[in-house]
N, C-alpha and C positions, 0 to 999 in steps of 0.2 A: 192416491198423490204424494202424501204424507208419505208413505212408506217407500215411495222410490226416491224421494226429495233426500230422503237419510243415506238409502243407499247410494245414492250419487255422492254424498256429502263422507261417507265411508270411502268411497273408491278415490276421491280425491284425496283424502288425508292418505291415504295410504301411497298414492301416486306425488305425495308433496314429500313425505319422509323418505321414501327412494328417492325424489333425485336429492334430496338434503345429505340422504348418507353417501350417495354414488358420487358430490360433489366433494364429500368431506375427506372420500376416500383419494379422489383425486388429488387432490391436494396433501393429502399424507402421503401418496405417491411419488408426488414433485417434489418434497423435501428429503425425503427418502434416499430418491436419484440423483439429487443433489450432491448430500451429504456425502452418497456411496462415490460420488464423481469428483469430488474435494479430494477424499483421501487416496481415490485411485489417482488423481493426480500428483500429488504429493509421494504417492509409490512409485510410479513413472514421472517423475519430475525430470531426468535428462531425456526420454521423449517427447514430452512436452514443449520443454526447451529447444529441442531440434525442431518441431513444428515451425516456431515463431522463428526461430533462426532461419529458417526455410522461405518463412515470409518475410523475413529481413532481405534477404538475399535474393528474391524473385524479382527485384528489378536488373540487379546486374548479372542476371543470366542472362536473362532479356538482350539487357545490354549487348551480350558476347554474341548473341546469337543471331540477331537483327545487324550491329555495325560490325562484325568479327566476322559473321559468316559461320562460324564455329558450328557443332555440332552440341545435341545436348547432353549428352556425358560429359564431351570435355569442358560446356561451360557451366554445368554443375560443380563437376570438383575443382577448376579454378576459383570459382566464386567462392567456396568454400574455404580452401586453403588461403585465399586473398584473405574473408571477411576474419576465420579464426585466426591468421595473422596479424592482423592491427587490432583486433579486439584483445588480442594473448599478450601482444605488445603493451597496448596502454594500459591493463586490468595488471600485468606482474609489475609494472613500475607502478603503479599505485598502490598495489599492494605492497611491493619495497617501502616505497616514500611514506606511509602513513605507519609501517613496522617503525620505520628510527624515528618520527616523529612522537608513536605512543609510548617507544621505549625512552627518549630524550626525556618525556612527558614525567612518564614513570622515576627516573633516577632522580630529576628534579623538583620532586614534591617536596622534599624537605627544605628546599630555599625557598618554595612557593609558601608553606607552614611558615619558616619563618618573617617572611615578609608581610606578612598579611597579619600574622600573631600581635604586633605593637597594635594594629588600628583593633582588631577585634579584642583583644584587652580593654583598651582605653572604651570601648561601644558598652562591652558587657559589665565592665564599673561603673559608668552610665546608671546603666540599666540595674545595677543592682542597688545603684544610692537610690532608684526612685522606691523598687521592691522592701527597702528597709522595714517602711513605716506598714507597711501591707501584714496581711494578718499570715500565719507562720504556715497553714495549710494552702495558701497562693505562692509563698516562697517556695516551699516543698514541690509544688507543680510545676513551676518555675525552674529549680531545679532538673528536676527527673525530666524534663523537653530537652535541657540542654543534653545530658548524658545522653537520651535515647536519639537526642541527632546525631553525637560521636559513634555512637555505637551502626546506628544507618549508615554514616557513612563507612566506617570502616567493615563494614558487613557487603557493600556495595563494591567495596575495593578489592575486598576476598573474592567475591563471587565476577568479578571482570580476569581478575588473574585465573582462577579455575577455567571461565572461559578462553581464554588465550591458552591455556596447557591443554583444554580439549581439542581445541581447534590444532595445535600442533600434534598430538594424537593422531587425530584424524586425517592427517595429510593424506596417506594412502588409500584410503575410502574416499576421500575429496578425489585422489587420480583417476581413480577407475572408474566416479562419476563423471568425470572430464570424456575422459577414450569413451565408454560408451555413449556420451552426447553428440562426440564429434562423429563417431560411426553412425548412429542413428540419424544426423543430420545428412549423410552422405546417401545412405541407404534410403531416406524417406524422397531426399532430391530427386537422385537416378527413377527414381520408381514411384512418383508422387499421384500419378494418372491411372499407375493398375491398382496401387494400396487403393485409392478413392472407389476403384470398380469392384473390388474385392469387397470389401464393408458392404456397400451399397447391395452386392447380389445377396449379403446374408440376409439384409432387414426387407420385411414388405413395402410395397410399393408408398405404402399411406403413412410408414414410417419415414421413410427417405423426404418424403413429401415435409411432414413435419420439421424432419432438422433441415431441410435447407429453406425452409420459412423461417425459422428460430435462428439463422446462422444470418439470414438476409435482415431479419428487423430486430435482433437483440447482439448478436456477435461481432459484425462489420460497427456497430454503432459503439461496442464495448472497446475494440479495437480504435477504431479512429479518436475515441474520448482518451484511450491509455495513450494513445500516442502524444495527443496534444500536452497530458497531464507531464509524461517524459520531456517533452519537449521543453516545455518551463522550469522543469527542475533541473534540466541540463542548463538553460539560459541563467536561473538563479546562480547556481553551481559555479558557472564561468563567472559571471558578474562578484561572487564570492571573492573566489581565487586571483580575480586580477586587483581587485578593489584590497583585498589584505595586502596583496604581495607589494602593491605602490605604499601602502601604510607601512607596510615594515622598512620598504625602501626608504621610507621619508627618515627613517630612525628609531621609529617607536618599537624597533625590535618583537614581532610576531612569529615566535619561532615552531608554529604548527599551522602552515597556512594550511594546507592541503586537507590535514583533520578536522579544523574549524570550518572548512569547508563543505565537506562532506557532510558531517551533523547537523549542522544549521539549513541546506538543499534538503534533506531528509526529512529536518522538523517542519521547513517549510512543504511538505508537498501534507502535511498529515492536516487534515479539516479542521476549520475553525479556528488551529494553530497557525504561526508564518513565522516569518526569519525572525521577526520581532521578538518575537518569545524566549531568542538568547541572547541576541543584542543589545535590545534596550536593556535588560538586566545587567549584563556585560558593562556596556558604558556609563549606568548608574554606579555598579560597582567600581570603575575607575573615576567616575567624577568623585565617587567618595574619599577615597585612598590618595585623592589630591592629584591625579594623573588626567588633569582636564583638558588638555589636546587633545589624546587619544582618544579618552570618550569625546568628543566632537569629530573625532575622523569617523567612528564607529556608526554616533548618530546621521553623521552624513551620508553613509555608505547604505545604511537602513533605509533613509531615504530613498534613495537614488534608483535602491531594488524595490522597492515599492513603487514608485512612481513608473519607472519601467513595466512594471509588471503588469500597472494599472492600464499603460498601453497595448502591448500586446496577448493580454489575456482574451481580450471580446475575437480580435482575427485571428488566434491560432484555436483558442475551443471556439468554434463558429456554430455548434451548435450541445444543446443542456439536456444531458440524460434525466433530468425531472428527480434529481433524490435529494432533498433535504441533506447539508451537511451531516446535523447531529445525525442523521439514519446509516450515513457513511462512517461514522465517529463511531455508533454502536455496532455495526457490521465486522469493523476494524476489531473493535475490543473481543467480541464475542469470537472474531475469527482467530486473534492472537490468544483468545483463552484455549481454545479446541484443538489449532492447529502448529500454534507455536509463531514464531516470525512470520512462515511464509502465510499464515491465516490473515494478517495485514493487506496480503495480496488479496486472495480468494474469497474473502469478507466482501469488499464490495463488492466483488466481481459478481459472487453470488444473489446478491441482493439487484445487481441491474439485468439478472435474468430472471430473475421473479418478478422483477417488473414489466419484463417484457412477455413472459409468458401468462400472469395475471392482469394484461393491462386490461381488457376489459370489465371484469371484476371489481380493479379498480377505481375504473371511469364509473361504475354504478352505484360503487361504497361494496367494497371485500364480503364483509357479512349480510350484506344486504340484500346479496347475490344469491347468496348460500341458503337462508333463510330466510326470505320476506315471499308470503304465497303468492299465489296469480292473481290478479281481482276476479273474483264472481260477479257473473251476469246477474244485474240488479231484477232482472226481468224474474228470470228463474228462481232467483233466492226470494220475491212475494208470492 
């Protein structure tokens, strides 16, 4: 009887470790597949953008087909031309305006330095008076820190100048990307059903079912969430653009309305951070330098944006992805380190996909699901 129990225990141990190894291999396979998918997505970015654009223009295509009684091909071509014309015009005007503002800012940097220098010198002299009575080691560290900050600012300015130069040099490559994206958008829109059937025909039915389930349970939620996020970013950008324009028209002379609105809207999109990360320090600096009226105007703009966001966010983001902001921030950082700026987008998306794929394991406990041994029958063990 004991030998039989021992044999059963050995068999159970073998089955347990087989299950553990199989689940670990499954997890590793999913991670490898996702990393390869992100790399392919970065490499095939024009085609990915084409798929997204097709998803955006789908309502326009339906409108032309149903309301205007046009054929599928004509509806797709008109929709692509219309959307690209509108987006192209807006993006071109935006780039031109941003370029002018950035150029003006770079030209006027010496003036800004001259205007800030007296206040900065006064503050530094007051700090130095405090440091006079301190030990030499602390004083040396203070001056080293000041030098490091100055070198950091100079280095970052040089990096920005290099980036602008690289962007100008890579204009032909950008043009090729734009042409490929437009053509891919057109071809995918014209033969969407045929392309889906080709891909489905190459894969086993079980794989097709899994892909459909992942798309229904994960990708639709991600698309809806991203749509809500970009809607909030757009609303924040419009608030900033209108608010800063009003402040400029009042007479406070903000020369870089569009650039500031874009930067603050992007910062506002980052988890944990918000528009206050830029607007509050800006208002404080204005108050310190004596521009109290403009500091109040900027702070009031911050309050308006915050209140509006609190009102609209629950309505726009009607569902919660269920990922903590710190996890989203970590995913963005890892994505940035691995894939650059594009990783800021793909990082959180990867986390959402992993959460959808491993939903059952996460509900039970990820490592518990892998390593927990099945409960042994008490009667048999006795």
